[in-house]
C-alpha positions in Angstrom: 0.0 0.2 -0.1 0.9 3.4 -1.0 2.2 5.8 2.1 0.1 8.0 1.5 -2.9 5.8 1.3 -2.0 4.1 4.1 -1.9 7.4 5.9 -5.1 7.8 5.4 -6.0 4.4 6.9 -4.4 5.6 9.7 -6.1 9.1 10.1 -9.5 7.8 9.5 -8.7 4.8 12.1 -7.6 7.3 14.7 -10.4 10.0 14.1 -7.5 12.9 12.8 -7.8 15.2 10.0 -5.8 16.0 7.6 -4.8 17.3 3.9 -4.7 15.3 0.7 -2.0 16.4 -1.7 -2.0 16.0 -5.6 -0.1 17.2 -7.9 -3.0 17.7 -10.9 -0.4 19.2 -13.9 2.8 19.3 -14.4 3.8 21.6 -17.5 7.7 21.4 -18.4 10.0 20.5 -16.1 9.2 19.3 -12.3 10.1 17.4 -9.4 7.5 14.4 -9.8 5.0 13.4 -11.8 1.4 14.6 -12.6 -0.5 12.1 -10.2 1.6 12.1 -7.5 0.1 12.4 -3.7 1.3 13.4 -0.4 -0.8 13.5 2.6 -0.2 16.0 5.7 -1.4 15.6 9.2 -0.6 18.1 12.1 2.3 16.6 13.3 3.4 13.6 10.1 3.7 13.6 6.9 3.8 10.1 4.4 4.4 10.2 0.6 6.1 13.0 -1.4 5.2 16.0 -4.1 8.8 16.6 -5.4 10.9 17.8 -1.8 12.9 21.3 -1.9 10.5 25.0 -2.4 7.1 23.6 -3.5 7.1 20.2 -1.0 8.1 23.0 1.5 5.3 25.5 0.6 2.3 23.0 0.5 3.1 22.2 3.0 2.8 25.0 5.2 -1.0 25.6 3.3 -2.2 21.9 4.1 -1.2 23.0 8.1 -2.7 26.3 7.4 -5.8 24.8 6.6 -6.5 22.0 9.1 -5.7 25.1 11.6 -8.4 27.4 9.8 -10.9 24.4 10.1 -11.6 24.3 6.2 -13.1 21.3 4.8 -13.4 22.8 1.0 -10.9 21.5 -2.0 -8.7 24.0 -3.2 -6.2 24.2 -5.7 -3.4 26.4 -6.1 -0.8 26.7 -9.5 3.3 26.9 -8.9 5.5 28.4 -11.4 8.7 26.6 -10.0 11.4 29.2 -11.4 9.7 32.5 -10.7 7.5 32.1 -8.0 9.8 29.1 -5.8 13.5 29.5 -7.2 13.7 25.6 -8.5 15.9 25.2 -11.0 13.7 22.6 -13.4 11.6 26.2 -14.0 8.1 24.0 -14.7 4.8 24.7 -14.0 2.5 22.9 -11.2 -1.3 23.1 -10.2 -2.0 21.8 -6.5 -5.2 20.6 -5.5 -5.4 20.1 -1.9 -8.4 18.9 0.0 -9.2 18.6 3.7 -10.3 15.0 5.2 -12.1 15.5 7.7 -13.1 12.7 10.9 -16.2 11.6 10.8 -17.3 13.1 14.7 -18.4 10.3 15.4 -17.7 5.7 14.9 -20.2 3.6 15.7 -19.9 0.4 15.7 -23.3 -2.3 15.4 -22.4 -5.9 15.7 -25.5 -7.6 14.5 -27.6 -7.1 11.1 -30.9 -7.6 12.6 -34.2 -5.5 12.3 -33.1 -3.4 15.1 -29.4 -2.8 13.4 -31.1 -2.1 10.4 -33.6 0.6 12.1 -30.7 2.0 13.6 -28.4 2.2 10.3 -31.4 3.9 8.3 -31.1 6.8 10.8 -27.7 6.8 11.8 -27.6 7.5 7.7 -28.4 11.1 8.1 -25.8 11.6 11.1 -22.4 12.6 10.7 -20.8 9.8 11.8 -18.9 6.9 10.9 -20.6 3.4 10.9 -19.1 -0.3 10.9 -21.8 -2.9 10.5 -19.9 -6.3 11.0 -22.3 -9.7 11.0 -21.3 -13.2 10.1 -24.1 -13.5 7.5 -22.9 -12.4 4.1 -26.8 -12.4 3.5 -28.1 -10.8 5.9 -27.2 -6.8 4.6 -29.1 -5.1 2.7 -28.0 -5.0 -0.6 -27.8 -1.1 -0.5 -26.2 1.5 2.5 -25.7 4.1 3.6 -22.8 6.5 1.5 -21.7 6.0 5.9 -22.0 2.4 6.3 -19.4 -0.4 5.8 -20.5 -3.5 6.1 -18.0 -5.8 7.5 -18.7 -9.8 6.5 -16.5 -11.7 9.5 -16.4 -15.2 10.8 -15.6 -14.5 13.8 -17.3 -11.4 14.9 -15.4 -10.5 18.0 -11.5 -10.8 15.8 -12.8 -7.0 14.8 -12.8 -5.8 18.3 -9.2 -4.6 17.7 -9.4 -3.1 14.4 -12.5 -1.0 16.0 -11.2 3.1 15.7 -10.7 4.4 19.6 -13.6 6.6 20.7 -15.7 4.6 18.9 -19.7 3.8 20.1 -20.2 0.1 20.0 -23.7 -2.0 20.1 -24.1 -5.4 20.3 -26.5 -6.6 18.9 -26.3 -10.5 17.0 -28.5 -13.4 16.7 -26.4 -15.4 18.6 -26.4 -14.9 22.7 -22.4 -16.6 22.7 -21.5 -14.4 20.0 -22.5 -11.4 22.1 -20.3 -12.8 25.1 -17.0 -12.9 23.0 -17.9 -9.3 21.4 -18.4 -8.2 24.7 -15.9 -9.6 26.5 -13.3 -8.3 24.1 -14.5 -5.0 24.3 -14.3 -4.4 27.7 -11.1 -5.7 27.6 -10.3 -2.1 26.2 -10.5 1.0 28.2 -10.7 4.1 24.5 -14.4 3.2 23.8 -17.3 6.1 24.0 -19.9 3.3 25.3 -20.3 -0.5 24.8 -24.0 -1.5 24.8 -25.6 -5.0 24.8 -28.9 -5.4 23.5 -31.4 -7.2 26.3 -32.9 -7.4 29.3 -31.9 -6.9 33.4 -31.6 -10.8 33.1 -29.5 -10.7 30.4 -26.9 -8.1 31.6 -27.1 -10.2 35.2 -26.0 -13.3 33.4 -23.1 -11.4 31.6 -22.5 -10.2 34.4 -21.8 -13.3 35.9 -20.3 -14.7 33.5 -17.4 -12.1 33.1 -16.6 -12.2 36.5 -15.4 -15.9 35.8 -13.5 -14.7 33.2 -11.8 -12.7 35.4 -12.8 -8.9 34.2 -13.1 -6.6 37.1 -16.2 -4.6 38.3 -14.9 -1.2 37.1 -14.4 -3.5 33.5 -17.6 -4.8 33.3 -19.4 -1.5 34.6 -18.9 -0.2 31.2 -21.3 -2.3 29.6 -24.6 -0.6 28.6 -27.6 -3.2 29.3 -30.1 -2.6 28.7 -29.1 -0.3 25.8 -31.4 3.6 24.8 -32.3 6.4 27.0 -34.9 5.7 29.4 -38.9 6.7 28.8 -39.2 4.1 25.6 -41.1 1.3 26.5 -41.6 0.6 22.9 -40.1 -2.7 21.8 -40.4 -2.3 17.9 -37.2 -2.1 15.9 -37.4 1.1 15.1 -38.4 2.9 18.8 -34.9 1.1 20.1 -33.6 2.3 17.0 -34.4 5.8 17.8 -34.0 5.5 21.5 -30.2 3.9 21.2 -29.5 7.0 19.1 -30.6 9.6 21.3 -28.0 7.5 23.6 -25.0 7.9 21.1 -25.6 11.2 20.7 -25.5 12.2 24.3 -22.6 10.5 24.9 -20.8 12.1 22.1 -22.2 15.2 23.2 -20.9 14.8 26.8 -17.6 13.9 24.9 -17.5 16.9 23.0 -17.8 19.0 25.9 -15.6 16.9 28.4 -13.0 18.1 25.5 -13.9 21.5 25.4 -13.1 21.4 29.2 -9.9 20.1 29.9 -9.1 22.8 26.5 -10.3 25.1 28.5 -8.6 24.8 32.1 -5.1 24.0 30.1 -5.1 27.5 29.0 -6.3 29.7 31.9 -4.1 27.8 34.0 -1.4 28.6 32.1 -2.2 32.4 33.6 -5.6 33.7 34.3 -7.8 32.6 36.9 -6.0 29.6 38.9 -9.2 28.8 40.9 -11.7 29.0 37.9 -9.1 26.7 35.9 -9.7 24.2 38.5 -13.1 24.3 38.7 -12.7 23.5 34.9 -10.8 21.1 36.0 -13.2 19.5 38.6 -16.2 19.7 35.9 -14.4 17.7 33.9 -13.1 14.8 36.3 -9.5 16.1 36.4 -7.9 17.1 39.2 -5.7 19.6 39.3 -4.5 20.8 35.8 -1.3 22.5 37.3 
């Protein structure tokens, strides 16, 4: 896999933004041919468009786009001799494409009735969805643009590759598969939520099995079961999907608020009002920021 393509995959997994730089056209002499690419993130580079002054300026422009929060592609023309002092003297056109991560990631294990209803709702939200099942014929023929279907003979093996910060939902057709997925998820501590479809009775049975497996009470406590916001009693798949979608949005909103509080606390701790900054830390569940 090309370095720039591997970089895009890694940025997606990490939920980090980047800029894809492409040489659209080359006239005359230039360090690289049209079509070559590189990826610029906040603190890394992958690939090259030829090095030298051109690449240096393009990297700076890409990081400026990242800082500005821009999401629109931009095209720039560079005369290599007059503008950049490169002896090759050609002329290139460069495309800058900001790659913004989804606002949140959702992973759904199970393509049953609730899974299908949930995917329909998530299709209109700014998220990336991984939909995993061991039955190829369980998925609909057409998927929303933000949904990736994965057929896995052992669905629990997909847990390790999930992006950190994902909200994971376990709702397969098999309780043993559910258990193996949940156990794998609870061994990671970087998910936004781990939801298991089922009743209080199912939760109690899974809790007992997870204890026998050696998981701690803190690890088991991260399992959400039943799933969905409180107050919706209907068992219709669409109603459950609405309740679960609301729960995902709540969790995502709370995480974003906590991140903003932490960022504010770190800034204010550097000089404005230490008492105020400590209160920010308290609200974010931190100890003193200094």
